[in-house]
N, C-alpha and C positions, 0 to 999 in steps of 0.2 A: 662891948657894942652890940647892939637889939640882933638878933640874926633875922632875916629877911623868909616869909613864908615861898613855899613850895608858888612855881609862877600857876598861877588859874590859868588852866586848857578845860575847853568843852570836848569832855573824854566820848559823848554819845557822837560827837562831831568828825574827832580823830577817827573814833572806830571807825567811822563810815565809808571817811578818806582811806584808809587805810585798805580798807575793803576784808573779804573774810581769807584770802590766799597771797599771799605774797611771795617774793623768791632769799634765798638768802646762797651768798656768794663768797667767796675769797680769793680766786683769780684774779679778779679784779683791781687788786694793790697791786700787780708785777705787767700791767699793761700799761700797752701807752691811751693817752688820755682820748685820741679818737677815737681807738678799739672800745675803749673804756663807756665811750657818751654814746657808739652806735649799738652796743650790746643793752644800755638802760632804753635807749628808744626801743628796742626789739621787742624787748620785756615789756616795757608800755603798752605798746601797740598788738599783744598777746593777751592782755587784757590782765595782769597781775598788777595788785594794786601798788605794792610797797617792794624795796631791793633794799636787803638787809646786806651788810658790809663788812669783814671780815678786819680788824687791821692785825698783819703779822709782819713777824720781825724780815725784815730786809725789803718793805712794802713802802706802801706810801700811805702817807701821815691821812688816818681816818678821815677829818676833818676838810680837810684839803682836796681828798678824795672824794669827798662827797657833793664837793663845789663842783667838782667834774664833772657828776654823775646829774647832778641841779640840773646843770647850764645844757643838757643834752636832750632836756625832756620837758615837759608841758603838765602833766597832772600827776606823776608817778612821785609817789612818795620814800624818801631815800630817808637808809636807817643807818648807826652804827651798830654792829650789833659784834662785839662791842667796843669802844674807845678806852684802852685801857688806861688807865686814871694812875696809871704813872707816865704815862706818856704826856703829858702836861699838866700842870697846876691845876688849880681848880679856879683863875683867877681868867687862866685863856678858855676851858673847855666854856665857862659864861660866854665869854667875848666871842670865843668860832661858834656856837650854836645858835647862837642868838643872831649876829650877823647871817648866818645862815637861813637861818628863819625866816628874818627880813627881805634876802635878796629871793627865796622861793616863794615867797607868799605862804610860808606856813608847811609845806610840803618835806622838813625836816626835822625826824627825829633821835635826840639824844640818847643810845643805847650805852651805860657806862658798866664797867666791872673792874673787878679786882685783877682780873687773868690769873695765870700759877707761875709759882715762883719759877721755874725756868727760865722762863719766858720777863721775868722783870731781872731779875741777876744778869741778864745780857746788856739792859740797860743800863749795868749799874747802881742797882738798885737795891736793897734789901728788904724784902718781902714781908710787910707787918700781917699782925692778926685780920685777916681778910675785913671781920662787922666792923674791929673799931678803925683799923683803918678809911673803910668807907664811910663810916658817921663822920670822921675827922674832914673829911674831902667833902661831902655835901653841906658839912656842916660852914667850910667856905666857901663854897660856893653859893649858900644862904647870903652872906656876906659881900661877896663880890659886887663893886659898883658895876654899871651900864648907864652910860650917858648918850650911846649912839639912839637912834629911830629905832621902835620896837613894835611895831602893829597888833602879832600875834606872838608869844611867846611860846618857842618850842617845848613839847613837852620832853619828858625823859622816864627813862625806865630802866630799870637795874639788871643785870643778867645774877640771877638767883638759881640754886637747886634744893638747897637744904633752908632748913624752917627759919632758923635765923636771917638769913639773908631774905629768905620772902615776907618775911614781917618790917624788914627794910625796908623793901621796896612797898610794902604798901601803907609805912610810917611818912616815907620821905620822897615817895618819888609819885610818876603817875600811872607803877606797872609793874610786870615782870613780865624780861624776856630770858625763856630756858632753854638749852640747848642740851643734846644726847638724851632726850629724851622719850617718855614713852605716855602714851596715853592716862596709865596711870597715876603718873607723876603730877599729870595735867590738871589731872581731879585733886588730888593732893592740893597742889598751888594752888588751883581756885578756893577751895576752901580756906586756904592760910590767907591770902591775901580779901578774903571777902569778895562780894558778886558785884561791884562795879569797877573797880579797876581794871587796867587792860592789861590783858595775857595772851603773851605771845610765842609760842613753844616750835622751835626748830625743827621739823622732819626730813631728815637725808633718804635718799630714796635712789633705786638704781632700775632704767628700766629694762628690764632682761625676767625670764622666764627660766632660765636654767638656773641648777639652785647653785651649784659647783661655780659656775661664770658671777652670779649675782653675790655669794658668799664669798669670794676671794674680793673680789674687789670691793666692798662691805668689809673684810678685816683690815685692808690695804688702809681703808679709812681710818678705822677704828685703834690701829696698832697705838696710834701718839696720843690719844686719848686714855687708853687703858694703861698710861706710864705715868700716868697724872693726879698725883695722892687725891685732887679735889673731886675727880669724879668718880676716881675705884669708891670714894667713902661715899658719894652719891649712891654709886649703882648698891653699896651694899644696906646702906640707910631702905632702900626699892624693894632689901630681902634677897638680892643677889647672892650666893653663897661664895667663896673664893674660886673653888673649883669653876665655876662658871667664866671666872677673869682673867685665867689665862692664855697663854696658848692662842693668842687673837683672839678668845673667846667663843664659848660653848656655841653649836649654831641655836639653840634656844635665846641667846645675848644676844646674839647676831641679827637675828630676825626681829629682837626685839626694838634693837634701834633705829636699823634701816630697813625700810620697808623694800621689799623687791618684786616684782611682777608688772604684769601686764596693766594698763592705765585702770582700771576699773579698782583691779585690787590696791593701786596708791592713793586713789580716791575715796577708798574706804577707809583706810588708815588717815588722811586728813581728816575726813566728818569723824571718826573716833575722838580722835584731836576735840574738834567742835562741840561734841556730843559732854565731854568732860570738863567742857566749860572754857576753853580756849577761843578768843575773838576772832585771833589773824593766825594763821597756820603759815610760817617762812621756807617753803620745800626748798632742800638745799640735793638741786641734780650731781649726783657723784659721775665725774665726767675728767679724762686727761687735760682738756683745752676749751675755751668757752663757747666755743663750735660747738664741742658734746653736748655743752648743757644746754646752749640754746634750743640742740632738736629737740632731746629731752621736754626740756620745756614745752615748745610747740607741740611736742605727741600728747603735752598730759592736758593743756591750755582748754581742750573740749569738753572733759570732766572734771576739771577743778574751776575753770571759770562759768558759771551758770548765775 
């Protein structure tokens, strides 16, 4: 059977709809639908262009959760950051994403990723070679039938860090979503995927000017990622020696991955990603609960949304 082409998406219009700055949250997968809709509406009212959501073990399925968030907003874009490809087969991903795009008048972006071995094995799957597994999944997506109404197909982006997956994002999707990265990585990613495709880095932030307190919060967040081979290899590729990757990360690594300080300091980091080639930066506020996240986003909105 002949493969279908990647759905045609107007990238300039997509970038305009996303805006320059969005929000990345993992907590909404564990909240009630009413709370999640309220948080999404508040983010929309603050002027952020998009809400990127995680798919975490024990949380809500990402496409269903996206429908909840879309139902509580009017213009906010909602994106999966990312939907684990081991969580649903390719045909289900196509059907779900297309339905969300149709019901929201094009406000949904499907972010796909291979995730990590520990998060895949707990689902009962065997973690395959990342690029080969993603290629096979995208092949199946391109072949999947879809006969329901679809006025505007959804964009799809790939979670990508290193060269091979970034190249696949450029060849097989509308762009790349990068996570746990620095502006230097953003520059490398832009060079790899070319000038036109969508590039969306995530930036974790702590609205705290005390270095010790800020770095403690940052290290609590980073601890999980510094145990995962994909992220460790990514950091080594960027030139970080192993000495910086142990004991919660060196101060230099913490400061590179998590931006902390006052709103202007955080705004400068977001601007650095844009200057390095990002189209849209999704800010992840590190807080214990959704109210803490909203408080941070409210304080940052005057300097980020311009």
